[in-house]
Biotite code that builds the C-alpha atoms (Angstrom):
import biotite.structure as struc

atoms = struc.array([
    struc.Atom([146.926, 124.602, 71.681], chain_id="A", res_id=1, res_name="UNK", atom_name="CA", element="C"),
    struc.Atom([149.281, 125.714, 68.953], chain_id="A", res_id=2, res_name="UNK", atom_name="CA", element="C"),
    struc.Atom([152.598, 127.254, 69.913], chain_id="A", res_id=3, res_name="UNK", atom_name="CA", element="C"),
    struc.Atom([155.137, 128.810, 67.585], chain_id="A", res_id=4, res_name="UNK", atom_name="CA", element="C"),
    struc.Atom([158.257, 126.694, 67.835], chain_id="A", res_id=5, res_name="UNK", atom_name="CA", element="C"),
    struc.Atom([161.806, 127.983, 67.371], chain_id="A", res_id=6, res_name="UNK", atom_name="CA", element="C"),
    struc.Atom([163.841, 127.087, 64.307], chain_id="A", res_id=7, res_name="UNK", atom_name="CA", element="C"),
    struc.Atom([165.997, 124.717, 66.386], chain_id="A", res_id=8, res_name="UNK", atom_name="CA", element="C"),
    struc.Atom([162.925, 122.635, 67.153], chain_id="A", res_id=9, res_name="UNK", atom_name="CA", element="C"),
    struc.Atom([162.285, 122.063, 63.459], chain_id="A", res_id=10, res_name="UNK", atom_name="CA", element="C"),
    struc.Atom([165.936, 121.083, 63.026], chain_id="A", res_id=11, res_name="UNK", atom_name="CA", element="C"),
    struc.Atom([165.409, 118.519, 65.776], chain_id="A", res_id=12, res_name="UNK", atom_name="CA", element="C"),
    struc.Atom([162.277, 117.215, 64.004], chain_id="A", res_id=13, res_name="UNK", atom_name="CA", element="C"),
    struc.Atom([164.264, 116.817, 60.768], chain_id="A", res_id=14, res_name="UNK", atom_name="CA", element="C"),
    struc.Atom([166.994, 114.889, 62.619], chain_id="A", res_id=15, res_name="UNK", atom_name="CA", element="C"),
    struc.Atom([164.379, 112.689, 64.325], chain_id="A", res_id=16, res_name="UNK", atom_name="CA", element="C"),
    struc.Atom([162.655, 111.830, 61.041], chain_id="A", res_id=17, res_name="UNK", atom_name="CA", element="C"),
    struc.Atom([166.018, 111.172, 59.372], chain_id="A", res_id=18, res_name="UNK", atom_name="CA", element="C"),
    struc.Atom([166.838, 108.610, 62.076], chain_id="A", res_id=19, res_name="UNK", atom_name="CA", element="C"),
    struc.Atom([169.580, 110.829, 63.492], chain_id="A", res_id=20, res_name="UNK", atom_name="CA", element="C"),
    struc.Atom([168.396, 110.375, 67.044], chain_id="A", res_id=21, res_name="UNK", atom_name="CA", element="C"),
    struc.Atom([171.557, 111.452, 68.816], chain_id="A", res_id=22, res_name="UNK", atom_name="CA", element="C"),
    struc.Atom([171.657, 114.725, 66.824], chain_id="A", res_id=23, res_name="UNK", atom_name="CA", element="C"),
    struc.Atom([167.973, 115.228, 67.640], chain_id="A", res_id=24, res_name="UNK", atom_name="CA", element="C"),
    struc.Atom([168.812, 114.676, 71.321], chain_id="A", res_id=25, res_name="UNK", atom_name="CA", element="C"),
    struc.Atom([171.529, 117.339, 71.244], chain_id="A", res_id=26, res_name="UNK", atom_name="CA", element="C"),
    struc.Atom([169.272, 119.932, 69.612], chain_id="A", res_id=27, res_name="UNK", atom_name="CA", element="C"),
    struc.Atom([166.247, 119.291, 71.810], chain_id="A", res_id=28, res_name="UNK", atom_name="CA", element="C"),
    struc.Atom([168.250, 119.056, 74.999], chain_id="A", res_id=29, res_name="UNK", atom_name="CA", element="C"),
    struc.Atom([169.583, 122.578, 74.421], chain_id="A", res_id=30, res_name="UNK", atom_name="CA", element="C"),
    struc.Atom([165.999, 123.797, 73.909], chain_id="A", res_id=31, res_name="UNK", atom_name="CA", element="C"),
    struc.Atom([164.732, 121.863, 76.908], chain_id="A", res_id=32, res_name="UNK", atom_name="CA", element="C"),
    struc.Atom([167.336, 123.270, 79.287], chain_id="A", res_id=33, res_name="UNK", atom_name="CA", element="C"),
    struc.Atom([166.456, 126.889, 78.449], chain_id="A", res_id=34, res_name="UNK", atom_name="CA", element="C"),
    struc.Atom([162.678, 126.503, 78.109], chain_id="A", res_id=35, res_name="UNK", atom_name="CA", element="C"),
    struc.Atom([159.737, 126.975, 80.464], chain_id="A", res_id=36, res_name="UNK", atom_name="CA", element="C"),
    struc.Atom([156.424, 125.120, 80.681], chain_id="A", res_id=37, res_name="UNK", atom_name="CA", element="C"),
    struc.Atom([154.457, 124.047, 78.750], chain_id="A", res_id=38, res_name="UNK", atom_name="CA", element="C"),
    struc.Atom([157.177, 123.705, 76.096], chain_id="A", res_id=39, res_name="UNK", atom_name="CA", element="C"),
    struc.Atom([159.727, 122.228, 78.525], chain_id="A", res_id=40, res_name="UNK", atom_name="CA", element="C"),
    struc.Atom([157.864, 118.939, 79.103], chain_id="A", res_id=41, res_name="UNK", atom_name="CA", element="C"),
    struc.Atom([156.917, 118.727, 75.410], chain_id="A", res_id=42, res_name="UNK", atom_name="CA", element="C"),
    struc.Atom([160.575, 118.937, 74.365], chain_id="A", res_id=43, res_name="UNK", atom_name="CA", element="C"),
    struc.Atom([161.537, 116.436, 77.063], chain_id="A", res_id=44, res_name="UNK", atom_name="CA", element="C"),
    struc.Atom([158.941, 113.918, 75.846], chain_id="A", res_id=45, res_name="UNK", atom_name="CA", element="C"),
    struc.Atom([160.208, 114.020, 72.266], chain_id="A", res_id=46, res_name="UNK", atom_name="CA", element="C"),
    struc.Atom([163.803, 114.025, 73.515], chain_id="A", res_id=47, res_name="UNK", atom_name="CA", element="C"),
    struc.Atom([163.216, 110.880, 75.565], chain_id="A", res_id=48, res_name="UNK", atom_name="CA", element="C"),
    struc.Atom([161.596, 109.100, 72.635], chain_id="A", res_id=49, res_name="UNK", atom_name="CA", element="C"),
    struc.Atom([164.574, 110.040, 70.448], chain_id="A", res_id=50, res_name="UNK", atom_name="CA", element="C"),
    struc.Atom([166.987, 108.693, 73.060], chain_id="A", res_id=51, res_name="UNK", atom_name="CA", element="C"),
    struc.Atom([164.912, 105.533, 73.338], chain_id="A", res_id=52, res_name="UNK", atom_name="CA", element="C"),
    struc.Atom([165.216, 105.030, 69.600], chain_id="A", res_id=53, res_name="UNK", atom_name="CA", element="C"),
    struc.Atom([168.968, 105.718, 69.802], chain_id="A", res_id=54, res_name="UNK", atom_name="CA", element="C"),
    struc.Atom([169.210, 102.982, 72.476], chain_id="A", res_id=55, res_name="UNK", atom_name="CA", element="C"),
    struc.Atom([167.225, 100.615, 70.271], chain_id="A", res_id=56, res_name="UNK", atom_name="CA", element="C"),
    struc.Atom([169.650, 101.215, 67.423], chain_id="A", res_id=57, res_name="UNK", atom_name="CA", element="C"),
    struc.Atom([172.468, 100.301, 69.778], chain_id="A", res_id=58, res_name="UNK", atom_name="CA", element="C"),
    struc.Atom([170.742, 97.061, 70.804], chain_id="A", res_id=59, res_name="UNK", atom_name="CA", element="C"),
    struc.Atom([169.863, 98.359, 74.276], chain_id="A", res_id=60, res_name="UNK", atom_name="CA", element="C"),
    struc.Atom([166.297, 97.089, 74.395], chain_id="A", res_id=61, res_name="UNK", atom_name="CA", element="C"),
    struc.Atom([165.835, 97.782, 78.120], chain_id="A", res_id=62, res_name="UNK", atom_name="CA", element="C"),
    struc.Atom([166.991, 101.414, 77.767], chain_id="A", res_id=63, res_name="UNK", atom_name="CA", element="C"),
    struc.Atom([164.790, 101.835, 74.719], chain_id="A", res_id=64, res_name="UNK", atom_name="CA", element="C"),
    struc.Atom([161.709, 100.558, 76.563], chain_id="A", res_id=65, res_name="UNK", atom_name="CA", element="C"),
    struc.Atom([162.341, 102.774, 79.613], chain_id="A", res_id=66, res_name="UNK", atom_name="CA", element="C"),
    struc.Atom([162.777, 105.946, 77.567], chain_id="A", res_id=67, res_name="UNK", atom_name="CA", element="C"),
    struc.Atom([159.954, 105.228, 75.113], chain_id="A", res_id=68, res_name="UNK", atom_name="CA", element="C"),
    struc.Atom([157.663, 104.808, 78.133], chain_id="A", res_id=69, res_name="UNK", atom_name="CA", element="C"),
    struc.Atom([158.851, 107.943, 79.901], chain_id="A", res_id=70, res_name="UNK", atom_name="CA", element="C"),
    struc.Atom([158.686, 110.044, 76.726], chain_id="A", res_id=71, res_name="UNK", atom_name="CA", element="C"),
    struc.Atom([155.241, 108.802, 75.810], chain_id="A", res_id=72, res_name="UNK", atom_name="CA", element="C"),
    struc.Atom([153.943, 109.523, 79.291], chain_id="A", res_id=73, res_name="UNK", atom_name="CA", element="C"),
    struc.Atom([155.213, 113.097, 79.081], chain_id="A", res_id=74, res_name="UNK", atom_name="CA", element="C"),
    struc.Atom([153.492, 113.644, 75.743], chain_id="A", res_id=75, res_name="UNK", atom_name="CA", element="C"),
    struc.Atom([150.053, 112.523, 77.029], chain_id="A", res_id=76, res_name="UNK", atom_name="CA", element="C"),
    struc.Atom([149.179, 116.021, 78.218], chain_id="A", res_id=77, res_name="UNK", atom_name="CA", element="C"),
    struc.Atom([149.796, 117.461, 74.740], chain_id="A", res_id=78, res_name="UNK", atom_name="CA", element="C"),
    struc.Atom([147.324, 115.208, 72.892], chain_id="A", res_id=79, res_name="UNK", atom_name="CA", element="C"),
    struc.Atom([146.052, 115.508, 70.237], chain_id="A", res_id=80, res_name="UNK", atom_name="CA", element="C"),
    struc.Atom([148.417, 118.193, 68.949], chain_id="A", res_id=81, res_name="UNK", atom_name="CA", element="C"),
    struc.Atom([150.861, 120.841, 70.059], chain_id="A", res_id=82, res_name="UNK", atom_name="CA", element="C"),
    struc.Atom([153.249, 123.184, 68.271], chain_id="A", res_id=83, res_name="UNK", atom_name="CA", element="C"),
    struc.Atom([151.911, 122.201, 64.809], chain_id="A", res_id=84, res_name="UNK", atom_name="CA", element="C"),
    struc.Atom([152.835, 118.574, 65.527], chain_id="A", res_id=85, res_name="UNK", atom_name="CA", element="C"),
    struc.Atom([150.486, 115.589, 65.427], chain_id="A", res_id=86, res_name="UNK", atom_name="CA", element="C"),
    struc.Atom([151.317, 114.482, 68.978], chain_id="A", res_id=87, res_name="UNK", atom_name="CA", element="C"),
    struc.Atom([148.650, 111.807, 68.946], chain_id="A", res_id=88, res_name="UNK", atom_name="CA", element="C"),
    struc.Atom([150.306, 109.968, 66.073], chain_id="A", res_id=89, res_name="UNK", atom_name="CA", element="C"),
    struc.Atom([153.787, 110.214, 67.619], chain_id="A", res_id=90, res_name="UNK", atom_name="CA", element="C"),
    struc.Atom([152.369, 109.039, 70.945], chain_id="A", res_id=91, res_name="UNK", atom_name="CA", element="C"),
    struc.Atom([150.513, 106.111, 69.339], chain_id="A", res_id=92, res_name="UNK", atom_name="CA", element="C"),
    struc.Atom([153.518, 105.013, 67.281], chain_id="A", res_id=93, res_name="UNK", atom_name="CA", element="C"),
    struc.Atom([155.799, 105.209, 70.320], chain_id="A", res_id=94, res_name="UNK", atom_name="CA", element="C"),
    struc.Atom([153.436, 103.229, 72.536], chain_id="A", res_id=95, res_name="UNK", atom_name="CA", element="C"),
    struc.Atom([152.941, 100.625, 69.764], chain_id="A", res_id=96, res_name="UNK", atom_name="CA", element="C"),
    struc.Atom([156.713, 100.234, 69.437], chain_id="A", res_id=97, res_name="UNK", atom_name="CA", element="C"),
    struc.Atom([157.045, 99.922, 73.216], chain_id="A", res_id=98, res_name="UNK", atom_name="CA", element="C"),
    struc.Atom([154.389, 97.184, 73.256], chain_id="A", res_id=99, res_name="UNK", atom_name="CA", element="C"),
    struc.Atom([156.146, 95.367, 70.410], chain_id="A", res_id=100, res_name="UNK", atom_name="CA", element="C"),
    struc.Atom([159.468, 95.531, 72.263], chain_id="A", res_id=101, res_name="UNK", atom_name="CA", element="C"),
    struc.Atom([157.819, 94.230, 75.429], chain_id="A", res_id=102, res_name="UNK", atom_name="CA", element="C"),
    struc.Atom([156.209, 91.336, 73.535], chain_id="A", res_id=103, res_name="UNK", atom_name="CA", element="C"),
    struc.Atom([159.382, 90.528, 71.567], chain_id="A", res_id=104, res_name="UNK", atom_name="CA", element="C"),
    struc.Atom([161.488, 90.519, 74.737], chain_id="A", res_id=105, res_name="UNK", atom_name="CA", element="C"),
    struc.Atom([159.797, 87.221, 75.576], chain_id="A", res_id=106, res_name="UNK", atom_name="CA", element="C"),
    struc.Atom([160.998, 85.720, 72.265], chain_id="A", res_id=107, res_name="UNK", atom_name="CA", element="C"),
    struc.Atom([164.528, 84.643, 71.340], chain_id="A", res_id=108, res_name="UNK", atom_name="CA", element="C"),
    struc.Atom([164.961, 87.394, 68.777], chain_id="A", res_id=109, res_name="UNK", atom_name="CA", element="C"),
    struc.Atom([167.968, 89.641, 68.483], chain_id="A", res_id=110, res_name="UNK", atom_name="CA", element="C"),
    struc.Atom([167.445, 93.385, 68.914], chain_id="A", res_id=111, res_name="UNK", atom_name="CA", element="C"),
    struc.Atom([169.172, 93.957, 65.575], chain_id="A", res_id=112, res_name="UNK", atom_name="CA", element="C"),
    struc.Atom([166.619, 91.720, 63.880], chain_id="A", res_id=113, res_name="UNK", atom_name="CA", element="C"),
    struc.Atom([163.783, 93.921, 65.147], chain_id="A", res_id=114, res_name="UNK", atom_name="CA", element="C"),
    struc.Atom([165.446, 97.150, 64.072], chain_id="A", res_id=115, res_name="UNK", atom_name="CA", element="C"),
    struc.Atom([166.693, 95.932, 60.663], chain_id="A", res_id=116, res_name="UNK", atom_name="CA", element="C"),
    struc.Atom([163.633, 93.983, 59.566], chain_id="A", res_id=117, res_name="UNK", atom_name="CA", element="C"),
    struc.Atom([160.930, 96.198, 60.975], chain_id="A", res_id=118, res_name="UNK", atom_name="CA", element="C"),
    struc.Atom([162.246, 99.726, 60.585], chain_id="A", res_id=119, res_name="UNK", atom_name="CA", element="C"),
    struc.Atom([158.708, 100.753, 59.628], chain_id="A", res_id=120, res_name="UNK", atom_name="CA", element="C"),
    struc.Atom([157.847, 100.435, 63.311], chain_id="A", res_id=121, res_name="UNK", atom_name="CA", element="C"),
    struc.Atom([159.986, 103.468, 64.204], chain_id="A", res_id=122, res_name="UNK", atom_name="CA", element="C"),
    struc.Atom([157.911, 106.531, 65.126], chain_id="A", res_id=123, res_name="UNK", atom_name="CA", element="C"),
    struc.Atom([158.048, 109.667, 63.018], chain_id="A", res_id=124, res_name="UNK", atom_name="CA", element="C"),
    struc.Atom([157.061, 113.209, 63.822], chain_id="A", res_id=125, res_name="UNK", atom_name="CA", element="C"),
    struc.Atom([154.327, 114.492, 61.535], chain_id="A", res_id=126, res_name="UNK", atom_name="CA", element="C"),
    struc.Atom([152.999, 117.961, 61.069], chain_id="A", res_id=127, res_name="UNK", atom_name="CA", element="C"),
    struc.Atom([149.318, 118.546, 61.485], chain_id="A", res_id=128, res_name="UNK", atom_name="CA", element="C"),
    struc.Atom([147.290, 117.430, 58.449], chain_id="A", res_id=129, res_name="UNK", atom_name="CA", element="C"),
    struc.Atom([150.320, 116.686, 56.339], chain_id="A", res_id=130, res_name="UNK", atom_name="CA", element="C"),
    struc.Atom([153.782, 115.165, 56.449], chain_id="A", res_id=131, res_name="UNK", atom_name="CA", element="C"),
    struc.Atom([156.622, 117.085, 54.848], chain_id="A", res_id=132, res_name="UNK", atom_name="CA", element="C"),
    struc.Atom([158.865, 114.039, 55.063], chain_id="A", res_id=133, res_name="UNK", atom_name="CA", element="C"),
    struc.Atom([156.858, 111.638, 52.879], chain_id="A", res_id=134, res_name="UNK", atom_name="CA", element="C"),
])
């Protein structure tokens, strides 16, 4: 299913991919509040992943894991794509990061070490068939 997304959504995507997760949260939350299904849950899933990544950046591993899990679960119903977004890739990257965080929580490793040394693990939102941010 391919929906036409409002300009604010694309601003949120840009903020997400730039690592500006709090700004992404603000933009998507405004959309989420005023939207109806099926877009409402889609926005909420991305919003929760963004907040999870924000928590990770603030060394709140537990909060990051909770929100990555909740956001990923919400996006399941939109696989493989929705709104010109490759949802499957965002879902897979988010779940992989969640698994990494769960595994690393058993090791004596600082949250900052995970974020700073493995920034490549952070999910990114990609458009279908191409990535404007590469």
